[in-house]
DRENDO-1510 file (C-alpha; in Angstrom, 1 decimal, always signed):
<recs>
REC; n; res; u; v; w
REC; 1; MET; +3.3; +6.3; -12.9 .
REC; 2; ILE; +4.9; +1.9; -12.0 .
REC; 3; ASP; +3.7; -0.5; -14.9 .
REC; 4; ALA; +4.1; -3.7; -13.1 .
REC; 5; ARG; +2.0; -5.5; -15.3 .
REC; 6; GLY; +3.1; -8.6; -16.4 .
REC; 7; LEU; +6.1; -8.9; -13.2 .
REC; 8; SER; +5.5; -11.4; -10.1 .
REC; 9; CYS; +6.5; -10.5; -6.5 .
REC; 10; PRO; +8.6; -9.3; -5.4 .
REC; 11; GLN; +9.5; -7.4; -8.5 .
REC; 12; PRO; +6.8; -5.0; -7.9 .
REC; 13; VAL; +8.0; -4.4; -4.6 .
REC; 14; LEU; +11.4; -3.3; -5.7 .
REC; 15; LEU; +9.9; -0.9; -8.1 .
REC; 16; ILE; +7.9; +0.9; -6.0 .
REC; 17; LYS; +10.5; +0.5; -2.8 .
REC; 18; SER; +13.2; +2.4; -5.6 .
REC; 19; ALA; +10.8; +4.5; -6.7 .
REC; 20; VAL; +10.1; +6.0; -3.2 .
REC; 21; GLU; +14.1; +5.4; -1.8 .
REC; 22; LYS; +15.1; +7.3; -5.0 .
REC; 23; THR; +12.2; +10.5; -5.8 .
REC; 24; HIS; +10.4; +10.7; -1.6 .
REC; 25; GLU; +7.2; +11.7; -3.6 .
REC; 26; SER; +3.9; +12.2; -1.4 .
REC; 27; GLN; +1.9; +9.8; -3.8 .
REC; 28; TYR; +2.7; +7.0; -6.2 .
REC; 29; THR; +0.5; +4.6; -8.5 .
REC; 30; LEU; +1.3; +1.5; -9.2 .
REC; 31; LEU; -0.8; -0.5; -12.1 .
REC; 32; THR; -0.3; -4.1; -12.2 .
REC; 33; ASP; -2.5; -7.3; -13.3 .
REC; 34; ASN; -3.0; -10.1; -10.1 .
REC; 35; MET; -3.9; -9.8; -6.6 .
REC; 36; PRO; -0.7; -11.1; -5.1 .
REC; 37; CYS; +1.2; -7.9; -5.8 .
REC; 38; VAL; -1.5; -5.5; -4.6 .
REC; 39; GLU; -1.4; -7.2; -1.1 .
REC; 40; ASN; +2.1; -7.2; -1.0 .
REC; 41; VAL; +2.1; -3.5; -1.9 .
REC; 42; CYS; -0.1; -2.8; +0.1 .
REC; 43; ARG; +1.9; -4.6; +2.8 .
REC; 44; PHE; +5.6; -1.9; +1.8 .
REC; 45; ALA; +3.2; +1.2; +1.9 .
REC; 46; LYS; +2.1; +0.5; +5.2 .
REC; 47; SER; +5.4; -0.1; +6.6 .
REC; 48; ALA; +7.3; +2.8; +4.9 .
REC; 49; GLY; +4.3; +5.1; +5.9 .
REC; 50; TYR; +2.0; +6.2; +2.9 .
REC; 51; GLU; -1.5; +4.8; +2.9 .
REC; 52; ALA; -2.4; +2.7; +0.0 .
REC; 53; GLU; -6.1; +2.0; -1.3 .
REC; 54; TYR; -6.5; +0.0; -4.4 .
REC; 55; LYS; -9.4; -0.4; -7.6 .
REC; 56; LYS; -10.1; -2.4; -10.7 .
REC; 57; GLN; -10.3; -1.2; -13.7 .
REC; 58; ASN; -10.8; -4.9; -15.3 .
REC; 59; GLU; -9.7; -8.2; -14.4 .
REC; 60; GLU; -6.5; -7.6; -15.8 .
REC; 61; VAL; -5.7; -3.8; -14.3 .
REC; 62; ILE; -5.9; -2.9; -11.0 .
REC; 63; PHE; -4.9; +0.7; -9.8 .
REC; 64; VAL; -2.3; +1.0; -6.5 .
REC; 65; ASP; -2.5; +4.6; -5.4 .
REC; 66; MET; -0.3; +5.6; -2.6 .
REC; 67; GLU; -0.3; +8.9; -0.7 .
REC; 68; THR; +1.5; +9.4; +2.9 .
REC; 69; LEU; +0.4; +9.3; +5.8 .
REC; 70; SER; +0.2; +11.9; +8.8 .
REC; 71; GLU; +1.6; +10.7; +11.8 .
REC; 72; GLU; -2.6; +10.4; +13.5 .
REC; 73; GLU; -3.3; +7.8; +10.3 .
REC; 74; MET; +0.2; +5.6; +10.9 .
REC; 75; LEU; -1.7; +5.1; +14.3 .
REC; 76; GLN; -4.8; +3.7; +13.6 .
REC; 77; GLY; -3.8; +0.8; +10.9 .
REC; 78; ASP; -5.1; -0.5; +7.6 .
REC; 79; SER; -6.7; +0.9; +5.1 .
REC; 80; TYR; -6.4; -1.2; +1.8 .
REC; 81; GLU; -9.9; -0.6; -0.2 .
REC; 82; ARG; -12.1; +1.9; +0.0 .
</recs>
């Protein structure tokens, strides 16, 4: 889990991007406290071949989960919140 609470963009995106480039995991979770960060991380996730979903735990904690997309899912488009 990457804790990006208190960080403003582009820092959270750079943190998740660095993790993806270094570890190539199929799943990541980012913890943040602001919606602009969520939106930017979700855009990055899509461009990097991941599906991103977020859940608000409360007004101060938002979890962004990223998971590798299949080729078929990559062709279907956005997925932000479910």
